[in-house]
Every structure is written in structure tokens, then in C-alpha cells.
NUNUKE-311855 format. One record per residue (C-alpha): y, z, x; residue number from 0. Coordinates in nm, 4 decimals. Each point is the difference from the previous one (the first is absolute). Layout:
N
          v          w          u   num
          Y          Z          X   NUM
...
END
This chain:
76
          v          w          u   num
     0.1535     0.2552    -0.8523     0
     0.3010    -0.0709     0.2177     1
     0.0701     0.3707     0.0427     2
    -0.3657     0.0699     0.0756     3
    -0.0078    -0.2631     0.2751     4
     0.3248     0.1330     0.1496     5
    -0.1363     0.3543    -0.0006     6
    -0.3250    -0.1016     0.1701     7
     0.1763    -0.2122     0.2627     8
     0.2619     0.2639     0.0831     9
    -0.2771     0.2533     0.0642    10
    -0.1526    -0.2247     0.2681    11
     0.2964    -0.1461     0.1922    12
     0.2296     0.1476     0.2656    13
     0.3160    -0.1473    -0.1558    14
    -0.0184     0.0729    -0.3754    15
     0.3607    -0.1141    -0.0511    16
    -0.1062    -0.3571     0.0861    17
    -0.2615    -0.0185    -0.2791    18
     0.0934    -0.2340    -0.2860    19
    -0.2086    -0.1474    -0.2803    20
     0.0848    -0.3286    -0.1721    21
    -0.1659    -0.0818    -0.3306    22
    -0.0792    -0.3470    -0.1326    23
    -0.1377     0.0252    -0.3526    24
    -0.2111    -0.2601    -0.1699    25
    -0.1584     0.0002    -0.3421    26
    -0.3224     0.1720     0.1051    27
     0.0586     0.0794     0.3648    28
     0.2505     0.1811     0.2181    29
     0.0667    -0.0789     0.3655    30
     0.1286     0.2994     0.1946    31
     0.1537    -0.0885     0.3354    32
     0.0070     0.2985     0.2338    33
     0.2703    -0.0288     0.2665    34
    -0.0309     0.2385     0.2962    35
     0.1544     0.0251     0.3468    36
    -0.1675    -0.2337     0.2526    37
    -0.1277     0.2989     0.1999    38
    -0.1704     0.1455    -0.3087    39
    -0.2057    -0.3033    -0.1015    40
    -0.2986     0.1201     0.2025    41
     0.0146     0.3424    -0.1616    42
     0.0048    -0.1450    -0.3504    43
    -0.2903    -0.2342     0.0751    44
    -0.2057     0.2565     0.1924    45
    -0.3119    -0.0494     0.2080    46
    -0.1945    -0.2984    -0.1309    47
     0.2325    -0.0071    -0.3020    48
    -0.1319     0.3212    -0.1503    49
     0.3347     0.1517    -0.0991    50
     0.1213    -0.3290    -0.1499    51
    -0.3237    -0.0318    -0.1962    52
     0.0318     0.3571    -0.1288    53
     0.3622    -0.0561    -0.1064    54
    -0.0970    -0.3239    -0.1776    55
    -0.2882     0.1758    -0.1787    56
     0.2257     0.2778    -0.1308    57
     0.2684    -0.2435    -0.1170    58
    -0.2589    -0.2260    -0.1670    59
    -0.1457     0.2994    -0.1847    60
     0.3483     0.0875    -0.1231    61
     0.0541    -0.3597    -0.1131    62
    -0.3243    -0.0045    -0.1975    63
     0.1317     0.2881    -0.2098    64
     0.2917    -0.2245    -0.0968    65
    -0.2280    -0.2954    -0.0655    66
     0.1311    -0.2031     0.2925    67
    -0.1191    -0.1256     0.3382    68
     0.1827     0.1197     0.3101    69
     0.0273    -0.1741     0.3356    70
     0.1461     0.1887     0.2973    71
     0.1539    -0.1990     0.2850    72
     0.1031     0.1780     0.3197    73
     0.3082    -0.1503     0.1637    74
     0.1585     0.1180     0.3232    75
END
């Protein structure tokens, strides 16, 4: 899931070298913290949050396959 989130984020941003993902694992859930350059926050969120919602949907679908719940936090 971490690699998937990194791949999706790097495809959207202008500075792919600044993309980092931190993982906090719980028993049934995983929190993925997406760190991007401050200038790229708007690109990751998108108009009316559409890109962020799409990224979260894809990551959640991947988590369901593993029997877990995923939460994506976008941090600049």
C-alpha cells in the first residue's frame, strides 16, 4: 500500500523527489501519511478534493484485499 500511494502521488506532483509516505500500523487499520512539497499540496488535493478522494479510494480498495482499513492523510 505504501508503494502504491507513493506511485500515485509521484505521478501528480511537480517535485516527485519530495514525496514520502509514513506508515502507522494498528491492529485493523493503517494510517498512511503522505508528505509532499508545500507547492504540491494543491495538486494532490485537486479541485474540490477530487484527486485526494480518488487516491483514498484506490488505497482503501487495496487495503480491503489485505483485510485492513486504510486512512490517508496529506501533509505538506
